[in-house]
C-alpha positions in Angstrom: 168.9 -161.0 142.0 169.9 -164.2 140.1 167.7 -167.3 140.1 168.8 -170.3 142.1 169.7 -173.3 139.9 166.6 -175.1 141.0 164.3 -172.1 140.1 166.2 -171.6 136.9 165.6 -175.3 135.8 161.9 -175.0 136.8 161.6 -172.0 134.5 163.4 -173.9 131.7 161.1 -176.9 132.2 158.0 -174.7 131.7 159.4 -173.1 128.6 158.5 -174.2 125.1 161.5 -174.9 122.9 159.6 -175.6 119.7 161.6 -175.0 116.6 164.9 -175.6 118.4 165.0 -179.3 117.3 164.3 -180.2 113.7 164.0 -183.3 111.6 161.3 -186.0 111.5 160.8 -185.9 115.3 160.9 -182.2 115.8 157.5 -182.0 117.5 158.3 -184.7 120.0 161.7 -183.2 120.8 160.1 -179.8 121.3 157.6 -181.2 123.8 160.3 -182.8 125.9 163.1 -180.2 125.6 164.1 -178.8 129.0 162.2 -181.4 131.0 165.1 -183.7 131.6 166.8 -183.7 135.0 169.8 -181.7 133.6 167.5 -179.2 132.0 168.6 -177.1 129.0 172.0 -178.7 128.6 170.9 -182.4 128.7 170.5 -183.2 125.0 170.2 -186.8 124.0 172.8 -187.8 121.3 171.4 -188.5 117.8 173.0 -190.0 114.7 176.7 -190.6 114.1 178.0 -187.1 113.3 177.9 -184.2 115.8 179.2 -180.7 115.1 179.5 -178.0 117.8 179.5 -174.4 116.5 180.6 -171.1 118.0 181.2 -167.9 116.2 181.9 -164.1 116.7 182.9 -164.4 120.3 185.0 -161.2 119.8 187.6 -162.2 122.3 185.3 -162.3 125.3 186.9 -164.7 127.7 184.8 -163.6 130.7 181.0 -163.7 131.1 179.2 -160.6 129.8 175.9 -159.0 129.1 174.9 -158.6 125.4 171.6 -157.1 124.3 170.2 -158.5 121.0 168.9 -155.9 118.5 165.5 -154.3 118.5 166.0 -153.3 114.9 167.2 -155.9 112.4 165.3 -155.1 109.2 165.0 -157.3 106.2 164.4 -155.8 102.8 163.1 -157.2 99.5 162.6 -161.0 99.7 164.1 -161.0 103.2 161.4 -158.8 104.8 159.8 -160.8 107.6 162.1 -163.7 107.2 164.7 -165.1 109.6 167.1 -163.7 110.7 165.2 -160.4 110.3 162.7 -160.9 113.1 163.1 -159.2 116.5 161.3 -159.4 119.9 157.9 -161.1 119.9 158.1 -161.8 116.2 161.2 -163.9 116.7 159.7 -165.7 119.7 156.6 -166.5 117.8 158.5 -167.9 114.8 160.6 -170.1 117.0 157.8 -171.1 119.4 159.6 -169.7 122.4 157.6 -168.5 125.4 158.0 -164.9 126.5 159.6 -164.3 129.9 161.8 -167.4 129.8 165.6 -167.6 129.8 165.6 -168.5 126.1 163.5 -165.4 125.4 166.1 -163.3 127.2 168.9 -164.9 125.3 167.4 -164.5 121.8 165.8 -161.1 122.1 166.1 -157.6 123.6 162.8 -157.9 125.5 162.8 -156.5 129.0 166.6 -156.6 128.8 167.6 -154.9 131.9 165.3 -156.8 134.2 166.0 -160.1 132.5 169.7 -159.6 132.6 169.7 -159.0 136.3 167.5 -162.0 136.8 169.3 -164.6 134.7 172.8 -163.2 135.0 175.6 -163.0 132.5 176.2 -165.1 129.5 179.2 -166.7 127.8 182.7 -166.9 129.2 185.2 -169.4 128.0 185.3 -171.2 131.4 181.6 -171.9 131.2 181.7 -172.6 127.5 184.5 -175.1 128.1 182.4 -177.0 130.6 179.5 -177.2 128.0 181.9 -178.3 125.2 183.4 -181.0 127.4 179.9 -182.3 128.3 178.7 -182.4 124.7 181.9 -184.0 123.4 181.8 -186.6 126.1 178.2 -187.6 125.1 179.0 -187.4 121.4 182.3 -189.2 120.7 184.2 -187.8 117.8 182.2 -184.5 117.8 184.1 -181.5 116.3 184.1 -177.9 117.6 183.9 -175.4 114.8 184.9 -171.7 115.2 183.4 -169.4 112.6 185.9 -166.6 113.2 185.9 -163.1 114.7 187.5 -164.8 117.7 190.9 -163.0 118.1 189.5 -159.4 118.2 187.2 -157.4 120.5 189.0 -157.1 123.9 191.9 -155.3 125.4 193.8 -158.4 126.2 193.4 -159.7 122.6 194.8 -156.4 121.3 197.6 -156.2 123.9 198.7 -159.8 123.4 198.5 -159.7 119.6 195.8 -162.3 119.7 197.8 -164.8 121.7 195.3 -164.9 124.6 192.6 -166.2 122.2 194.8 -168.6 120.4 195.8 -170.3 123.6 192.2 -170.2 124.9 190.8 -171.7 121.7 193.4 -174.5 121.8 192.4 -175.3 125.4 188.7 -175.1 124.4 189.6 -177.9 121.8 188.5 -175.9 118.7 189.0 -178.3 115.8 188.4 -176.2 112.7 188.3 -172.4 112.2 187.8 -169.8 109.5 188.2 -166.0 109.9 187.5 -162.3 109.4 188.7 -159.8 112.1 191.7 -162.2 112.5 193.1 -160.8 109.3 193.4 -157.3 110.9 196.4 -158.5 112.8 198.1 -158.7 109.4 199.1 -161.5 107.0 202.4 -162.3 108.8 200.7 -162.7 112.2 197.9 -164.8 110.9 200.3 -167.2 109.1 202.5 -167.4 112.1 199.6 -168.6 114.3 198.3 -171.0 111.6 201.7 -172.5 110.9 203.0 -172.7 114.5 200.4 -172.4 117.2 197.6 -174.2 115.3 200.1 -176.9 114.1 200.5 -178.0 117.7 203.4 -175.9 118.8 203.1 -174.2 122.2 205.4 -172.1 124.4 206.6 -174.0 127.5 204.0 -174.1 130.2 201.1 -172.9 128.0 197.8 -174.5 128.9 196.2 -175.9 125.8 199.2 -178.0 125.0 199.7 -179.4 121.5 196.1 -179.4 120.4 195.9 -178.8 116.6 193.5 -176.6 114.8 192.8 -176.5 111.1 192.3 -173.0 109.6 190.3 -173.3 106.4 189.2 -170.8 103.7 188.4 -171.8 100.1 188.0 -168.1 99.1 191.4 -166.6 100.1 194.0 -166.7 97.4 197.3 -164.9 96.6 196.8 -161.8 94.4 199.7 -162.7 92.1 199.2 -166.4 91.1 195.8 -167.1 92.7 197.3 -169.8 94.9 195.3 -170.9 97.9 196.6 -169.3 101.1 194.9 -171.7 103.4 193.5 -175.2 103.1 190.1 -175.0 101.4 188.7 -177.8 103.5 189.6 -180.7 105.8 188.1 -184.2 106.0 187.6 -185.7 109.4 186.3 -189.3 110.0 183.6 -189.3 112.7 182.4 -192.8 113.8 183.3 -194.1 110.4 181.7 -191.2 108.4 183.9 -189.0 106.3 183.0 -185.4 107.0 184.3 -182.4 105.0 184.5 -179.0 106.6 184.8 -176.3 104.0 186.0 -172.8 105.0 184.5 -169.5 103.9 186.3 -166.5 105.3 184.6 -163.1 105.2 184.5 -162.2 101.5 184.7 -158.4 101.9 187.6 -158.2 104.3 189.7 -155.9 102.1 186.7 -153.5 101.8 185.3 -153.5 105.3 188.8 -153.5 106.9 192.1 -152.0 105.8 193.3 -153.4 102.5 197.0 -152.9 103.4 196.6 -155.5 106.2 195.9 -158.2 103.6 197.6 -156.6 100.6 198.8 -159.9 99.0 195.5 -161.8 99.4 192.2 -161.7 97.5 188.8 -162.7 99.0 185.3 -162.7 97.5 182.3 -165.0 97.8 183.5 -167.3 95.0 180.5 -169.5 94.9 181.6 -171.1 91.6 184.9 -172.2 93.2 182.9 -173.3 96.3 181.0 -175.7 94.0 184.3 -177.1 92.7 185.6 -177.5 96.2 182.4 -179.3 97.4 182.5 -181.6 94.3 186.1 -182.4 95.1 185.4 -183.2 98.7 182.6 -185.5 97.7 184.6 -187.1 94.8 186.5 -190.4 94.9 190.0 -189.1 95.0 192.4 -189.2 98.0 191.0 -185.9 99.3 187.4 -186.8 98.7 184.8 -189.4 99.6 182.9 -187.1 102.0 179.5 -188.4 103.0 178.7 -185.1 104.9 179.8 -181.7 103.7 179.5 -178.6 105.9 180.5 -175.1 105.1 182.0 -173.1 108.0 181.1 -169.6 106.9 181.7 -166.0 107.9 179.6 -164.6 105.0 176.7 -163.3 107.1 173.3 -165.1 107.2 171.6 -163.4 104.2 174.6 -164.3 102.0 174.6 -167.9 103.3 170.9 -168.3 102.4 171.6 -167.2 98.9 174.8 -169.3 98.7 172.8 -172.3 99.9 170.3 -171.8 96.9 173.2 -171.8 94.4 175.7 -174.5 95.5 174.8 -178.2 95.4 176.0 -180.9 97.7 176.3 -178.9 101.0 174.4 -180.5 103.9 174.7 -177.4 106.2 176.2 -174.0 106.3 177.1 -173.0 109.8 177.5 -169.3 109.6 178.5 -166.1 111.4 179.5 -162.5 110.9 176.0 -160.9 111.3 175.7 -162.0 115.0 172.2 -163.5 114.4 171.2 -165.8 117.2 168.7 -167.9 115.2 167.2 -170.8 117.2 166.3 -172.9 114.2 168.0 -174.3 111.1 166.6 -172.9 107.9 166.2 -175.4 105.1 167.0 -174.0 101.6 166.2 -175.9 98.4 168.7 -176.0 95.6 169.4 -178.1 92.4 171.0 -180.9 94.5 168.5 -181.1 97.3 168.4 -179.2 100.6 171.0 -177.2 102.6 170.4 -176.2 106.2 171.6 -172.7 107.2 172.3 -171.8 110.8 173.9 -168.8 112.6 175.1 -169.0 116.2 175.0 -165.4 117.5 178.0 -163.7 119.1 180.1 -162.9 122.2 180.2 -166.5 123.4 176.6 -166.5 124.5 175.5 -169.4 122.2 176.8 -172.9 121.2 175.2 -174.5 118.2 174.8 -178.3 118.2 174.1 -180.1 114.9 173.6 -183.9 115.0 173.4 -185.8 111.7 172.0 -189.3 111.0 173.9 -190.8 108.0 172.6 -193.9 106.1 173.6 -195.2 102.7 176.3 -192.6 102.5 174.2 -189.5 102.9 172.4 -187.5 105.6 168.9 -188.8 106.3 167.9 -186.8 109.4 169.2 -184.3 111.9 168.6 -182.4 115.1 169.7 -178.8 115.7 169.8 -176.8 119.0 171.2 -173.3 119.6 172.1 -173.4 123.3 172.3 -170.2 125.3 175.4 -170.2 127.6 174.2 -169.0 131.0 177.3 -168.5 133.1 175.6 -169.1 136.4 174.2 -172.4 135.3 177.4 -174.0 134.1 180.3 -174.5 136.4 183.6 -172.9 135.5 186.1 -175.3 134.0 189.2 -175.2 136.3 191.8 -175.5 133.6 190.3 -172.7 131.5 189.8 -170.6 134.6 193.5 -171.0 135.3 194.5 -170.0 131.8 192.3 -166.9 131.8 193.7 -165.8 135.2 197.2 -166.2 133.8 196.4 -164.2 130.7 194.9 -161.4 132.6 197.4 -161.2 135.5 199.8 -158.7 133.9 196.9 -156.4 133.0 194.5 -156.6 135.9 195.2 -153.1 137.3 195.0 -151.5 133.9 191.8 -153.4 132.9 190.0 -152.7 136.2 190.6 -148.9 136.4 187.3 -147.1 137.0 186.6 -144.4 134.4 183.0 -143.5 135.2 179.6 -145.0 136.2 176.8 -145.2 133.7 173.3 -144.1 134.7 171.8 -145.6 131.5 171.9 -148.9 129.6 174.8 -149.1 127.2 174.5 -151.4 124.2 175.7 -151.4 120.6 173.9 -153.9 118.4 171.1 -152.6 116.1 170.8 -151.5 112.5 171.0 -147.7 113.2 172.5 -146.8 116.5 173.1 -147.9 120.1 173.8 -146.0 123.3 177.5 -147.1 123.4 177.9 -145.7 119.8 176.1 -142.5 120.9 178.5 -142.2 123.8 181.5 -142.6 121.4 180.1 -140.0 119.0 179.3 -137.5 121.8 182.9 -138.0 123.2 184.5 -137.5 119.8 182.5 -134.4 119.0 183.1 -132.7 122.4 186.8 -133.5 122.7 187.6 -132.6 119.1 185.2 -129.7 118.7 183.5 -131.3 115.7 180.1 -130.4 114.2 179.1 -134.0 113.8 180.5 -137.5 114.2 180.5 -140.8 112.5 181.2 -144.1 114.3 181.4 -147.4 112.3 178.5 -149.8 112.4 180.4 -152.5 114.3 178.2 -155.3 115.7 180.6 -156.3 118.5 180.8 -154.7 121.9 179.4 -155.8 125.3 176.4 -154.3 127.1 176.4 -152.5 130.5 173.4 -152.2 132.9 172.5 -148.9 134.6 174.7 -148.4 137.6 177.6 -150.4 136.2 181.1 -149.1 136.5 182.7 -148.3 133.2 186.2 -149.8 133.6 188.9 -149.4 131.0 188.3 -153.0 130.0 184.6 -152.4 129.3 185.4 -149.3 127.3 188.0 -151.3 125.3 185.3 -153.9 124.5 183.9 -151.2 122.2 187.2 -149.9 120.7 189.9 -152.6 120.6 191.1 -152.8 117.0 194.4 -152.5 115.3 193.5 -149.4 113.4 192.0 -147.3 116.2 192.9 -143.8 115.1 190.5 -140.9 115.8 190.1 -138.5 112.9 188.8 -135.0 112.3 187.9 -134.3 108.6 186.5 -131.4 106.7 183.6 -132.8 104.6 181.1 -131.1 102.3 177.4 -131.6 102.9 177.4 -133.6 99.6 180.1 -135.9 100.8 178.2 -136.5 104.1 175.2 -137.6 102.1 177.4 -139.8 99.9 178.9 -141.6 102.9 175.4 -142.2 104.4 174.1 -143.4 101.0 177.0 -145.8 100.5 176.6 -147.4 103.9 172.8 -147.6 103.5 173.2 -149.5 100.2 175.7 -151.8 101.9 173.1 -152.6 104.5 169.8 -152.5 102.5 170.7 -153.7 99.0 168.1 -156.3 98.2 170.8 -158.6 96.7 172.7 -160.1 99.7 175.8 -160.5 97.6 176.1 -156.7 97.6 175.8 -156.4 101.4 179.3 -156.0 102.8 178.8 -156.4 106.5 178.2 -154.2 109.5 175.3 -152.0 110.5 174.5 -148.4 109.5 177.2 -145.8 110.3 176.3 -144.2 113.6 175.9 -140.5 113.7 176.2 -137.8 116.3 174.9 -134.3 115.9 173.2 -135.0 112.6 169.6 -136.0 112.0 168.2 -137.5 108.8 165.5 -139.5 107.2 166.1 -143.0 105.8 163.9 -144.9 103.4 165.5 -148.4 103.2 163.4 -149.6 100.3 164.5 -146.9 97.9 167.2 -147.2 95.3 170.9 -146.5 95.8 171.4 -142.7 96.2 167.8 -142.1 97.2 167.6 -143.5 100.7 168.9 -140.5 102.6 167.0 -137.2 102.9 166.3 -134.2 105.2 169.8 -134.1 106.8 169.9 -131.5 109.5 172.5 -130.1 112.0 170.9 -128.4 115.0 167.7 -128.2 113.1 169.2 -126.5 110.1 169.4 -128.3 106.7 172.8 -129.6 105.7 174.0 -127.6 102.7 175.6 -129.6 99.9 178.4 -127.0 99.3 179.1 -126.1 102.9 182.1 -127.6 104.8 181.6 -129.3 108.2 184.0 -130.7 110.8 183.4 -134.4 111.0 184.9 -136.6 113.8 185.4 -140.3 113.2 187.6 -143.3 114.0 188.8 -146.6 112.5 189.9 -145.2 109.1 190.8 -147.9 106.6 193.4 -145.8 104.8 197.0 -146.7 105.7 198.1 -143.0 105.8 195.8 -142.4 108.8 198.2 -144.5 110.9 201.1 -142.2 110.0 199.2 -138.9 110.4 199.8 -138.6 114.2 196.2 -139.3 115.0 195.5 -140.5 118.6 193.9 -143.8 119.3 190.2 -143.4 119.9 190.3 -144.8 123.4 192.5 -141.9 124.5 189.8 -139.5 123.5 186.9 -141.5 124.9 188.7 -142.1 128.2 189.4 -138.4 128.5 185.7 -137.7 128.0 184.6 -140.3 130.5 186.9 -139.0 133.2 185.6 -135.5 132.6 182.0 -136.3 133.3 180.5 -134.4 136.3 180.5 -136.5 139.4 182.1 -139.4 137.5 178.7 -140.4 136.1 177.6 -140.7 132.5 174.0 -139.6 131.9 171.7 -141.8 129.8 172.5 -141.1 126.1 169.8 -139.7 123.8 170.2 -142.1 120.9 170.3 -140.3 117.6 168.4 -142.6 115.1 167.0 -141.6 111.8 163.4 -141.1 110.9 162.4 -144.2 109.0 160.1 -144.2 106.0 158.3 -147.1 104.3 158.9 -149.6 107.0 155.5 -149.8 108.6 154.7 -153.4 109.6 158.3 -154.7 109.2 158.7 -157.4 111.9 162.4 -156.5 112.1 161.6 -153.3 114.0 160.5 -153.3 117.6 
């Protein structure tokens, strides 16, 4: 049963929020946070420049549940450092009391009980109310969108991202960068940027002519290396010139199909980033910025390294790795200090950065990462109306019951989740495979035991533009190579070689992983039904989301057809709790990124 608003605010008032406000007066702010009459969302304005930050909402227009990871390991220099802390370790680092709403928002702890107690999170109608409240109290504040916004739901897929474009305009997003947006193809992205984001709207579309700047300094044409998008924009906020520099996901052509962005190059490009920052701060017509913020989709480890290498950036507001980090991390570099933040995922958080600017530079700041509790923020009527309009043609299809889950279904975590296990089990059984691979996607909502699995909730795990299910003959040696490649992507000690995503999920196969080993030596003792995998033997491997273009022409069915078939075939219409297939881990004792 959910708390009443009065009970909820009393709990908030009793909770410590130390670490959520930084700057000279962090301790005083921590002592008073949550004690104001409005509770969690009553934040006193500070300074002249305010930036609101959302990222990785993955097209979730309605409130959802989302379980934070119980495994988020750091290796090398990142071991034991944010964002690689989970559970009690994260609460201790941020000074947050266990058993509070904030503890539920930031961690997996007691997830099922806390989710039923505090209710769902996110939802654009509730987020819109919070954005309006904060913009009203902070004149000139900008709303920044870190990307992964147009993908992750059935309606985003079925409307070719138009639902999210209209919703973001109504939400008053001001500046945006991207990643999964590019999987709609170059033509569609440019159409949205050049028409919708330029202020054009179809007649009667809520959201009107609001304009959005799409920025990405690291996306260029492959032929002449011309910028595809504006590298940055300068907005004047209360007399202060503020530059927002865009950093799209640098490994888009590797993590996603290359053919979807065939004419564009990406990359981290920190040398060019330095040139762009210097230009933004320079004295020319496009310069003079007193505050420079990078709106990034690098992932937090990459942002931390970037912050140590590039001068002149006041803050990096990041995304991609879905890390809900309640503090801003200060990183020293040759030019001073850069703050690095990451604002979680699925619409469940909104970052608030306030800067005080004196003498043409930032002198102090405050940062909060606010959980968006849907039952504590009223729904915005205009956004509610738009969402209802978007969903109306699809309601029957979205709401069709496929099964009931007897266990908790979640995805996020370094090695596996129960949703991914369900997908692997379905692909193996339907296709008669020996084992299955499922991509280490971080998006996908959570279901509580007893919840109905509707087509919409299934699609929250599967809605991509290259959804094809595959059945491939692989040698035992190739299976090891795949696991080794993905493990290096996740556990390479140099963040610039980490290309996003969690470990590939496996069904049917057991193995041992030693994250601290070198490339090619992390995976061992692979077994199928207790028998060692033989390097020269061939196995039938089920999978989905192939990045090769020919897979779309091979007659493969979309993965949701197979998973839906499996769900509908479960005895009594109920899905038993999944036995999650995770590897045996070696050399990780004492790592605070493991529950």
